[in-house]
N, CA, C and O of each residue as an XYZ file, in Angstrom:
692
protein
N     -21.474    112.216   -165.615
C     -21.950    111.006   -164.985
C     -21.477    110.891   -163.539
O     -22.239    110.478   -162.665
N     -20.205    111.259   -163.284
C     -19.682    111.163   -161.926
C     -20.392    112.141   -160.998
O     -20.706    111.807   -159.856
N     -20.646    113.361   -161.497
C     -21.358    114.341   -160.680
C     -22.768    113.873   -160.367
O     -23.258    114.067   -159.254
N     -23.416    113.261   -161.336
C     -24.759    112.738   -161.105
C     -24.737    111.663   -160.028
O     -25.600    111.640   -159.151
N     -23.753    110.775   -160.093
C     -23.623    109.724   -159.089
C     -23.368    110.321   -157.708
O     -23.960    109.885   -156.721
N     -22.483    111.324   -157.639
C     -22.224    111.984   -156.354
C     -23.475    112.677   -155.837
O     -23.765    112.643   -154.641
N     -24.219    113.309   -156.749
C     -25.453    113.974   -156.354
C     -26.467    113.014   -155.772
O     -27.246    113.384   -154.894
N     -26.461    111.786   -156.255
C     -27.381    110.780   -155.727
C     -26.893    110.191   -154.410
O     -27.705    109.838   -153.555
N     -25.586    110.080   -154.235
C     -25.039    109.444   -153.041
C     -24.919    110.388   -151.848
O     -25.011    109.939   -150.705
N     -24.718    111.679   -152.084
C     -24.548    112.618   -150.968
C     -25.742    112.645   -150.021
O     -25.538    112.611   -148.807
N     -26.984    112.704   -150.519
C     -28.106    112.667   -149.572
C     -28.139    111.390   -148.748
O     -28.525    111.417   -147.579
N     -27.739    110.270   -149.345
C     -27.720    109.019   -148.586
C     -26.679    109.079   -147.486
O     -26.914    108.602   -146.376
N     -25.530    109.662   -147.786
C     -24.472    109.790   -146.784
C     -24.877    110.690   -145.643
O     -24.568    110.393   -144.488
N     -25.569    111.793   -145.934
C     -25.977    112.688   -144.853
C     -27.059    112.043   -143.992
O     -27.086    112.261   -142.780
N     -27.951    111.253   -144.592
C     -28.964    110.544   -143.801
C     -28.301    109.518   -142.902
O     -28.693    109.352   -141.747
N     -27.294    108.824   -143.430
C     -26.576    107.841   -142.618
C     -25.835    108.529   -141.486
O     -25.755    107.989   -140.382
N     -25.290    109.713   -141.741
C     -24.590    110.454   -140.685
C     -25.562    110.845   -139.581
O     -25.213    110.783   -138.402
N     -26.785    111.248   -139.948
C     -27.782    111.584   -138.934
C     -28.112    110.377   -138.079
O     -28.262    110.499   -136.863
N     -28.228    109.199   -138.709
C     -28.539    107.992   -137.943
C     -27.391    107.638   -137.005
O     -27.626    107.243   -135.863
N     -26.155    107.775   -137.473
C     -25.004    107.454   -136.630
C     -24.884    108.427   -135.465
O     -24.457    108.042   -134.377
N     -25.258    109.686   -135.685
C     -25.108    110.674   -134.623
C     -26.207    110.549   -133.571
O     -26.155    111.218   -132.540
N     -27.185    109.708   -133.821
C     -28.242    109.502   -132.841
C     -29.326    110.555   -132.891
O     -30.068    110.714   -131.921
N     -29.440    111.276   -133.988
C     -30.477    112.296   -134.058
C     -31.834    111.644   -134.295
O     -31.941    110.601   -134.941
N     -32.859    112.283   -133.757
C     -34.234    111.819   -133.930
C     -34.989    112.820   -134.784
O     -34.612    113.988   -134.882
N     -36.050    112.347   -135.394
C     -36.922    113.203   -136.182
C     -38.299    113.141   -135.526
O     -38.890    112.067   -135.416
N     -38.804    114.285   -135.094
C     -40.094    114.374   -134.410
C     -41.113    114.972   -135.380
O     -40.827    115.972   -136.038
N     -42.290    114.373   -135.471
C     -43.356    114.882   -136.338
C     -44.449    115.492   -135.470
O     -44.833    114.929   -134.445
N     -44.940    116.644   -135.893
C     -45.981    117.348   -135.153
C     -47.011    117.884   -136.140
O     -46.669    118.597   -137.084
N     -48.273    117.536   -135.912
C     -49.361    118.031   -136.745
C     -49.959    119.243   -136.049
O     -50.597    119.127   -135.003
N     -49.741    120.414   -136.653
C     -50.129    121.680   -136.031
C     -51.568    122.000   -136.426
O     -51.814    122.657   -137.438
N     -52.516    121.527   -135.612
C     -53.925    121.832   -135.839
C     -54.688    121.660   -134.531
O     -54.207    121.015   -133.599
N     -55.866    122.236   -134.474
C     -56.634    122.249   -133.224
C     -57.190    120.885   -132.849
O     -57.627    120.701   -131.713
N     -57.190    119.926   -133.759
C     -57.692    118.598   -133.412
C     -56.593    117.686   -132.864
O     -56.877    116.550   -132.485
N     -55.364    118.152   -132.814
C     -54.270    117.368   -132.243
C     -54.455    117.338   -130.725
O     -54.399    118.390   -130.089
N     -54.673    116.162   -130.127
C     -54.956    116.098   -128.685
C     -53.808    116.612   -127.817
O     -54.032    116.974   -126.662
N     -52.593    116.652   -128.343
C     -51.462    117.147   -127.550
C     -51.577    118.634   -127.239
O     -50.964    119.118   -126.289
N     -52.354    119.356   -128.028
C     -52.527    120.790   -127.794
C     -53.682    121.103   -126.845
O     -53.823    122.249   -126.418
N     -54.505    120.124   -126.506
C     -55.734    120.402   -125.763
C     -55.496    120.989   -124.378
O     -56.237    121.874   -123.952
N     -54.479    120.514   -123.668
C     -54.244    120.999   -122.301
C     -53.481    122.317   -122.267
O     -53.476    123.002   -121.244
N     -52.843    122.676   -123.365
C     -52.117    123.937   -123.407
C     -50.714    123.881   -122.842
O     -50.066    124.919   -122.707
N     -50.221    122.685   -122.506
C     -48.875    122.585   -121.932
C     -48.020    121.566   -122.686
O     -47.227    120.846   -122.080
N     -48.182    121.510   -123.984
C     -47.461    120.537   -124.804
C     -45.966    120.863   -124.795
O     -45.558    121.948   -125.209
N     -45.158    119.917   -124.321
C     -43.706    120.077   -124.272
C     -43.058    118.936   -125.037
O     -43.442    117.775   -124.894
N     -42.077    119.280   -125.843
C     -41.325    118.297   -126.608
C     -39.861    118.413   -126.206
O     -39.278    119.496   -126.263
N     -39.268    117.290   -125.799
C     -37.846    117.273   -125.448
C     -37.054    116.798   -126.650
O     -37.366    115.769   -127.250
N     -36.021    117.564   -126.996
C     -35.179    117.233   -128.140
C     -33.723    117.294   -127.716
O     -33.389    117.815   -126.652
N     -32.874    116.761   -128.558
C     -31.429    116.853   -128.370
C     -30.843    117.652   -129.523
O     -31.472    117.803   -130.570
N     -29.647    118.156   -129.325
C     -28.954    118.836   -130.412
C     -28.821    117.852   -131.579
O     -28.496    116.680   -131.386
N     -29.073    118.343   -132.770
C     -29.071    117.614   -134.048
C     -30.356    116.848   -134.325
O     -30.452    116.186   -135.358
N     -31.348    116.916   -133.437
C     -32.666    116.369   -133.747
C     -33.372    117.298   -134.728
O     -32.971    118.444   -134.932
N     -34.434    116.769   -135.328
C     -35.257    117.532   -136.255
C     -36.693    117.547   -135.755
O     -37.145    116.618   -135.086
N     -37.400    118.619   -136.092
C     -38.833    118.709   -135.859
C     -39.489    119.013   -137.196
O     -39.164    120.011   -137.840
N     -40.411    118.155   -137.615
C     -41.193    118.384   -138.828
C     -42.584    118.807   -138.398
O     -43.299    118.046   -137.746
N     -42.965    120.013   -138.761
C     -44.291    120.541   -138.444
C     -45.142    120.453   -139.701
O     -44.795    121.004   -140.746
N     -46.266    119.746   -139.580
C     -47.195    119.587   -140.692
C     -48.390    120.506   -140.472
O     -49.019    120.486   -139.414
N     -48.689    121.302   -141.477
C     -49.804    122.245   -141.406
C     -51.125    121.535   -141.692
O     -51.136    120.448   -142.270
N     -52.245    122.151   -141.284
C     -53.555    121.576   -141.607
C     -53.719    121.428   -143.126
O     -53.284    122.278   -143.902
N     -54.357    120.329   -143.519
C     -54.555    120.057   -144.942
C     -55.926    119.425   -145.145
O     -56.362    118.585   -144.359
N     -56.596    119.845   -146.214
C     -57.939    119.353   -146.516
C     -57.976    118.885   -147.962
O     -57.691    119.656   -148.878
N     -58.327    117.622   -148.163
C     -58.409    117.092   -149.523
C     -59.796    117.275   -150.114
O     -59.945    117.364   -151.332
N     -60.802    117.333   -149.268
C     -62.164    117.513   -149.751
C     -62.523    118.989   -149.694
O     -61.899    119.770   -148.977
N     -63.524    119.347   -150.450
C     -63.949    120.746   -150.504
C     -64.630    121.136   -149.194
O     -65.821    120.888   -149.003
N     -63.881    121.730   -148.325
C     -64.419    122.223   -147.052
C     -64.682    123.721   -147.196
O     -63.988    124.398   -147.955
N     -65.664    124.239   -146.487
C     -65.858    125.693   -146.508
C     -64.631    126.393   -145.911
O     -64.019    125.888   -144.970
N     -64.286    127.529   -146.451
C     -63.099    128.263   -145.995
C     -63.159    128.563   -144.499
O     -62.119    128.608   -143.841
N     -64.346    128.766   -143.956
C     -64.483    129.093   -142.537
C     -64.069    127.922   -141.645
O     -63.709    128.132   -140.487
N     -64.115    126.704   -142.162
C     -63.762    125.510   -141.395
C     -62.256    125.241   -141.434
O     -61.692    124.705   -140.481
N     -61.614    125.614   -142.533
C     -60.189    125.305   -142.706
C     -59.325    126.152   -141.776
O     -59.554    127.349   -141.599
N     -58.325    125.496   -141.190
C     -57.425    126.179   -140.262
C     -56.203    126.710   -141.007
O     -55.577    125.996   -141.790
N     -55.878    127.968   -140.749
C     -54.667    128.620   -141.240
C     -53.986    129.241   -140.035
O     -54.652    129.827   -139.183
N     -52.671    129.122   -139.952
C     -51.954    129.649   -138.795
C     -50.692    130.382   -139.212
O     -50.094    130.096   -140.250
N     -50.307    131.326   -138.381
C     -48.986    131.936   -138.446
C     -48.268    131.455   -137.195
O     -48.751    131.665   -136.082
N     -47.113    130.806   -137.369
C     -46.352    130.274   -136.234
C     -45.216    131.227   -135.898
O     -44.491    131.697   -136.775
N     -45.082    131.496   -134.615
C     -44.066    132.422   -134.122
C     -43.169    131.728   -133.110
O     -43.602    130.829   -132.389
N     -41.924    132.155   -133.068
C     -41.036    131.805   -131.969
C     -41.090    133.016   -131.038
O     -40.893    134.150   -131.475
N     -41.356    132.774   -129.762
C     -41.601    133.870   -128.826
C     -40.818    133.676   -127.530
O     -40.205    132.634   -127.302
N     -40.856    134.697   -126.699
C     -40.281    134.629   -125.360
C     -41.234    133.860   -124.444
O     -42.333    133.480   -124.849
N     -40.799    133.642   -123.219
C     -41.654    132.975   -122.238
C     -42.934    133.780   -122.012
O     -44.019    133.206   -121.927
N     -42.814    135.107   -121.914
C     -44.004    135.946   -121.732
C     -44.959    135.815   -122.919
O     -46.174    135.743   -122.740
N     -44.406    135.785   -124.121
C     -45.232    135.608   -125.311
C     -45.929    134.264   -125.319
O     -47.057    134.140   -125.794
N     -45.246    133.254   -124.787
C     -45.823    131.912   -124.675
C     -46.995    131.920   -123.694
O     -48.063    131.385   -123.992
N     -46.793    132.528   -122.527
C     -47.861    132.560   -121.523
C     -49.078    133.335   -122.005
O     -50.215    132.915   -121.788
N     -48.840    134.465   -122.658
C     -49.948    135.308   -123.101
C     -50.447    134.946   -124.498
O     -51.454    135.477   -124.966
N     -49.734    134.039   -125.153
C     -50.030    133.640   -126.529
C     -50.061    134.864   -127.443
O     -50.984    135.061   -128.233
N     -49.010    135.679   -127.301
C     -48.903    136.896   -128.098
C     -47.499    137.021   -128.679
O     -46.516    136.917   -127.945
N     -47.393    137.242   -129.975
C     -46.070    137.408   -130.584
C     -45.551    138.836   -130.512
O     -44.467    139.118   -131.023
N     -46.283    139.730   -129.900
C     -45.956    141.152   -129.963
C     -44.657    141.533   -129.252
O     -44.004    142.499   -129.646
N     -44.281    140.803   -128.231
C     -43.108    141.193   -127.451
C     -41.912    140.310   -127.812
O     -41.780    139.197   -127.302
N     -41.053    140.808   -128.683
C     -39.820    140.146   -129.109
C     -40.035    138.801   -129.787
O     -39.101    138.002   -129.858
N     -41.212    138.531   -130.277
C     -41.434    137.316   -131.042
C     -41.191    137.578   -132.518
O     -41.199    138.727   -132.959
N     -40.977    136.520   -133.277
C     -40.833    136.711   -134.714
C     -41.495    135.562   -135.463
O     -41.559    134.425   -134.995
N     -41.983    135.912   -136.648
C     -42.686    134.930   -137.472
C     -41.689    133.888   -137.965
O     -40.621    134.214   -138.483
N     -42.071    132.624   -137.787
C     -41.206    131.518   -138.201
C     -41.749    130.873   -139.483
O     -41.002    130.667   -140.440
N     -43.054    130.555   -139.499
C     -43.660    129.909   -140.657
C     -45.113    130.345   -140.780
O     -45.695    130.910   -139.854
N     -45.679    130.068   -141.941
C     -47.084    130.372   -142.160
C     -47.772    129.176   -142.808
O     -47.394    128.734   -143.894
N     -48.780    128.666   -142.126
C     -49.605    127.571   -142.651
C     -50.781    128.215   -143.372
O     -51.814    128.494   -142.763
N     -50.623    128.446   -144.654
C     -51.627    129.223   -145.375
C     -52.090    128.574   -146.681
O     -52.696    129.239   -147.522
N     -51.808    127.280   -146.853
C     -52.264    126.586   -148.068
C     -52.937    125.268   -147.698
O     -52.395    124.199   -147.978
N     -54.111    125.331   -147.071
C     -54.764    124.103   -146.601
C     -55.250    123.186   -147.721
O     -55.549    122.018   -147.470
N     -55.333    123.685   -148.934
C     -55.789    122.855   -150.062
C     -54.650    122.538   -151.028
O     -54.901    122.229   -152.193
N     -53.439    122.607   -150.576
C     -52.288    122.365   -151.450
C     -52.412    121.004   -152.135
O     -52.594    119.993   -151.458
N     -52.318    120.961   -153.466
C     -52.450    119.677   -154.171
C     -51.300    118.716   -153.870
O     -51.429    117.512   -154.089
N     -50.187    119.231   -153.374
C     -49.031    118.381   -153.067
C     -49.093    117.812   -151.653
O     -48.145    117.162   -151.211
N     -50.178    118.042   -150.943
C     -50.291    117.554   -149.567
C     -50.016    118.671   -148.576
O     -49.862    119.826   -148.973
N     -49.952    118.341   -147.286
C     -49.783    119.384   -146.270
C     -48.416    120.063   -146.372
O     -47.411    119.434   -146.702
N     -48.411    121.369   -146.080
C     -47.132    122.071   -145.975
C     -46.363    121.478   -144.811
O     -46.941    121.142   -143.777
N     -45.060    121.351   -144.985
C     -44.210    120.833   -143.912
C     -43.038    121.783   -143.736
O     -42.384    122.182   -144.700
N     -42.790    122.134   -142.480
C     -41.639    122.958   -142.141
C     -40.747    122.136   -141.232
O     -41.228    121.471   -140.316
N     -39.454    122.180   -141.484
C     -38.504    121.393   -140.691
C     -37.554    122.313   -139.947
O     -37.053    123.297   -140.491
N     -37.325    121.973   -138.709
C     -36.397    122.713   -137.847
C     -35.335    121.735   -137.386
O     -35.654    120.642   -136.919
N     -34.071    122.122   -137.516
C     -32.980    121.316   -136.968
C     -32.456    122.039   -135.740
O     -32.135    123.227   -135.794
N     -32.374    121.317   -134.639
C     -31.901    121.898   -133.386
C     -30.384    121.762   -133.359
O     -29.846    120.686   -133.100
N     -29.710    122.869   -133.629
C     -28.257    122.832   -133.732
C     -27.630    124.014   -133.008
O     -28.247    125.067   -132.844
N     -26.390    123.811   -132.582
C     -25.669    124.870   -131.879
C     -25.329    126.028   -132.802
O     -25.390    127.188   -132.394
N     -24.977    125.728   -134.024
C     -24.590    126.746   -134.993
C     -25.292    126.457   -136.305
O     -25.473    125.297   -136.676
N     -25.690    127.513   -137.012
C     -26.345    127.324   -138.298
C     -25.664    128.180   -139.354
O     -25.304    129.327   -139.088
N     -25.487    127.634   -140.543
C     -24.920    128.426   -141.628
C     -25.978    129.233   -142.378
O     -25.644    129.988   -143.292
N     -27.236    129.085   -142.008
C     -28.324    129.708   -142.747
C     -28.800    130.983   -142.065
O     -28.917    131.037   -140.841
N     -29.071    132.001   -142.864
C     -29.495    133.284   -142.302
C     -30.849    133.188   -141.605
O     -31.103    133.938   -140.661
N     -31.715    132.294   -142.040
C     -33.026    132.146   -141.408
C     -33.049    131.028   -140.372
O     -34.091    130.754   -139.777
N     -31.909    130.384   -140.154
C     -31.829    129.319   -139.159
C     -31.759    129.905   -137.758
O     -31.547    131.105   -137.586
N     -31.936    129.065   -136.780
C     -31.881    129.504   -135.389
C     -30.926    128.589   -134.648
O     -30.857    127.394   -134.933
N     -30.191    129.144   -133.701
C     -29.229    128.358   -132.928
C     -29.809    128.065   -131.551
O     -30.351    128.951   -130.890
N     -29.690    126.822   -131.134
C     -30.282    126.349   -129.886
C     -29.188    125.979   -128.899
O     -28.094    125.575   -129.294
N     -29.487    126.119   -127.616
C     -28.528    125.823   -126.559
C     -29.066    124.721   -125.656
O     -30.224    124.770   -125.242
N     -28.230    123.723   -125.347
C     -28.655    122.652   -124.439
C     -29.065    123.216   -123.077
O     -28.458    124.160   -122.571
N     -30.102    122.621   -122.501
C     -30.570    123.039   -121.185
C     -31.511    124.226   -121.208
O     -31.892    124.723   -120.148
N     -31.897    124.696   -122.385
C     -32.784    125.855   -122.490
C     -34.121    125.458   -123.101
O     -34.243    124.439   -123.781
N     -35.121    126.297   -122.836
C     -36.449    126.107   -123.403
C     -36.687    127.151   -124.483
O     -36.192    128.275   -124.401
N     -37.449    126.762   -125.493
C     -37.823    127.647   -126.588
C     -39.318    127.489   -126.796
O     -39.883    126.429   -126.525
N     -39.952    128.541   -127.275
C     -41.407    128.579   -127.303
C     -41.928    128.944   -128.692
O     -41.443    129.871   -129.340
N     -42.931    128.181   -129.124
C     -43.627    128.448   -130.377
C     -45.108    128.629   -130.048
O     -45.668    127.919   -129.213
N     -45.716    129.580   -130.714
C     -47.165    129.760   -130.614
C     -47.698    129.977   -132.023
O     -46.941    130.232   -132.960
N     -48.991    129.873   -132.149
C     -49.600    130.254   -133.420
C     -50.792    131.131   -133.130
O     -51.491    130.981   -132.128
N     -50.989    132.037   -134.034
C     -52.198    132.835   -133.964
C     -52.963    132.574   -135.252
O     -52.363    132.478   -136.323
N     -54.264    132.460   -135.157
C     -55.044    132.271   -136.379
C     -54.939    133.520   -137.253
O     -54.635    134.610   -136.768
N     -55.189    133.345   -138.522
C     -55.239    134.497   -139.412
C     -56.345    135.430   -138.935
O     -57.286    134.981   -138.280
N     -56.249    136.731   -139.252
C     -57.248    137.699   -138.771
C     -58.688    137.330   -139.099
O     -59.592    137.647   -138.326
N     -58.920    136.670   -140.224
C     -60.294    136.305   -140.571
C     -60.796    135.084   -139.802
O     -61.920    134.629   -140.015
N     -59.953    134.554   -138.902
C     -60.350    133.402   -138.085
C     -60.277    133.747   -136.598
O     -59.903    132.903   -135.783
N     -60.622    134.950   -136.252
C     -60.582    135.381   -134.853
C     -61.448    134.463   -133.998
O     -62.495    133.987   -134.437
N     -60.998    134.227   -132.783
C     -61.734    133.380   -131.860
C     -61.277    131.935   -131.858
O     -61.708    131.160   -131.004
N     -60.415    131.550   -132.790
C     -59.884    130.180   -132.806
C     -58.851    130.037   -131.697
O     -58.287    131.024   -131.226
N     -58.613    128.809   -131.292
C     -57.710    128.529   -130.170
C     -56.268    128.903   -130.488
O     -55.824    128.832   -131.635
N     -55.552    129.301   -129.445
C     -54.117    129.526   -129.527
C     -53.434    128.176   -129.312
O     -53.725    127.482   -128.337
N     -52.541    127.805   -130.205
C     -51.788    126.566   -130.053
C     -50.383    126.926   -129.598
O     -49.758    127.834   -130.148
N     -49.877    126.200   -128.574
C     -48.576    126.520   -127.982
C     -47.728    125.263   -127.874
O     -48.230    124.167   -127.629
N     -46.422    125.455   -128.063
C     -45.472    124.356   -127.950
C     -44.230    124.852   -127.231
O     -43.667    125.892   -127.572
N     -43.811    124.083   -126.225
C     -42.556    124.360   -125.529
C     -41.553    123.302   -125.971
O     -41.843    122.106   -125.936
N     -40.381    123.748   -126.383
C     -39.293    122.847   -126.769
C     -38.230    122.932   -125.690
O     -37.771    124.022   -125.347
N     -37.838    121.785   -125.154
C     -36.737    121.734   -124.195
C     -35.580    121.001   -124.858
O     -35.726    119.860   -125.297
N     -34.428    121.664   -124.928
C     -33.242    121.050   -125.519
C     -32.447    120.407   -124.393
O     -31.894    121.092   -123.533
N     -32.400    119.083   -124.413
C     -31.701    118.339   -123.359
C     -30.214    118.678   -123.368
O     -29.616    118.844   -124.431
N     -29.618    118.781   -122.176
C     -28.157    118.948   -122.132
C     -27.492    117.653   -122.587
O     -27.983    116.560   -122.309
N     -26.381    117.787   -123.283
C     -25.652    116.586   -123.685
C     -24.622    116.266   -122.614
O     -23.980    117.166   -122.071
N     -24.470    114.999   -122.314
C     -23.560    114.575   -121.246
C     -22.105    114.838   -121.581
O     -21.304    115.110   -120.686
N     -21.750    114.761   -122.864
C     -20.345    114.894   -123.234
C     -19.964    116.306   -123.663
O     -18.844    116.532   -124.121
N     -20.872    117.247   -123.523
C     -20.595    118.601   -123.984
C     -19.857    119.404   -122.925
O     -20.280    119.477   -121.771
N     -18.754    120.000   -123.336
C     -18.021    120.908   -122.458
C     -18.358    122.348   -122.792
O     -17.816    123.277   -122.192
N     -19.246    122.529   -123.741
C     -19.617    123.858   -124.202
C     -20.554    124.503   -123.190
O     -21.609    123.954   -122.873
N     -20.171    125.652   -122.692
C     -21.033    126.392   -121.767
C     -21.853    127.364   -122.602
O     -21.307    128.305   -123.179
N     -23.128    127.148   -122.666
C     -23.947    127.944   -123.567
C     -24.293    129.301   -122.969
O     -24.577    129.410   -121.776
N     -24.265    130.341   -123.813
C     -24.727    131.652   -123.365
C     -26.246    131.669   -123.341
O     -26.896    130.724   -123.789
N     -26.798    132.739   -122.821
C     -28.246    132.875   -122.830
C     -28.726    132.956   -124.271
O     -28.132    133.680   -125.071
N     -29.783    132.234   -124.625
C     -30.286    132.330   -125.989
C     -30.928    133.691   -126.242
O     -31.252    134.423   -125.307
N     -31.103    134.008   -127.488
C     -31.604    135.291   -127.948
C     -32.940    135.673   -127.324
O     -33.150    136.845   -127.010
N     -33.843    134.726   -127.136
C     -35.201    135.049   -126.701
C     -35.461    134.782   -125.224
O     -36.622    134.764   -124.814
N     -34.438    134.575   -124.414
C     -34.660    134.256   -123.010
C     -35.021    135.510   -122.231
O     -34.431    136.572   -122.426
N     -35.992    135.370   -121.350
C     -36.352    136.427   -120.415
C     -36.490    135.806   -119.045
O     -36.802    134.622   -118.923
N     -36.264    136.579   -118.036
C     -36.447    136.113   -116.673
C     -37.939    136.000   -116.399
O     -38.663    136.993   -116.478
N     -38.398    134.805   -116.080
C     -39.832    134.570   -115.869
C     -40.331    135.197   -114.574
O     -41.541    135.334   -114.391
N     -39.432    135.583   -113.672
C     -39.876    136.102   -112.381
C     -40.284    137.564   -112.453
O     -40.933    138.077   -111.541
N     -39.904    138.240   -113.539
C     -40.331    139.555   -113.434
C     -40.196    140.549   -114.411
O     -40.619    141.685   -114.199
């Protein structure tokens, strides 16, 4: 009984800790009808300990497969962002491949943190930019490239001097 009670209270405590730390949760609908993607320069500013929830395209009605959007999302370098290509030092982050999921849209969450205990997690540095792109599945050639730039705001009270992040490249050359 005590373990059950602790199991119920721990998630509440961690949510309260997030609120006290001032973290924000940003929601992003990753699809071609999202007006934020239309100009191709969508930038989201976040702080360390913020979250990003990415919602994949979802269809409740029977749509033809050719209409449904499926994406592979990559974290890429600046060059990969400009060219919308994951080929140069980019890596697959998530796959939006279940547009008819009965449980609703797939959601992927990213926490922007300096250190991560998870092998698939990524560590972010204040004052740096990070880039996400998506490429349509091969059977959807010709669909638009969706791009997102994440800027991690520097924290005023941080004395931590961040090293260059893993995917940084010099944009000049």
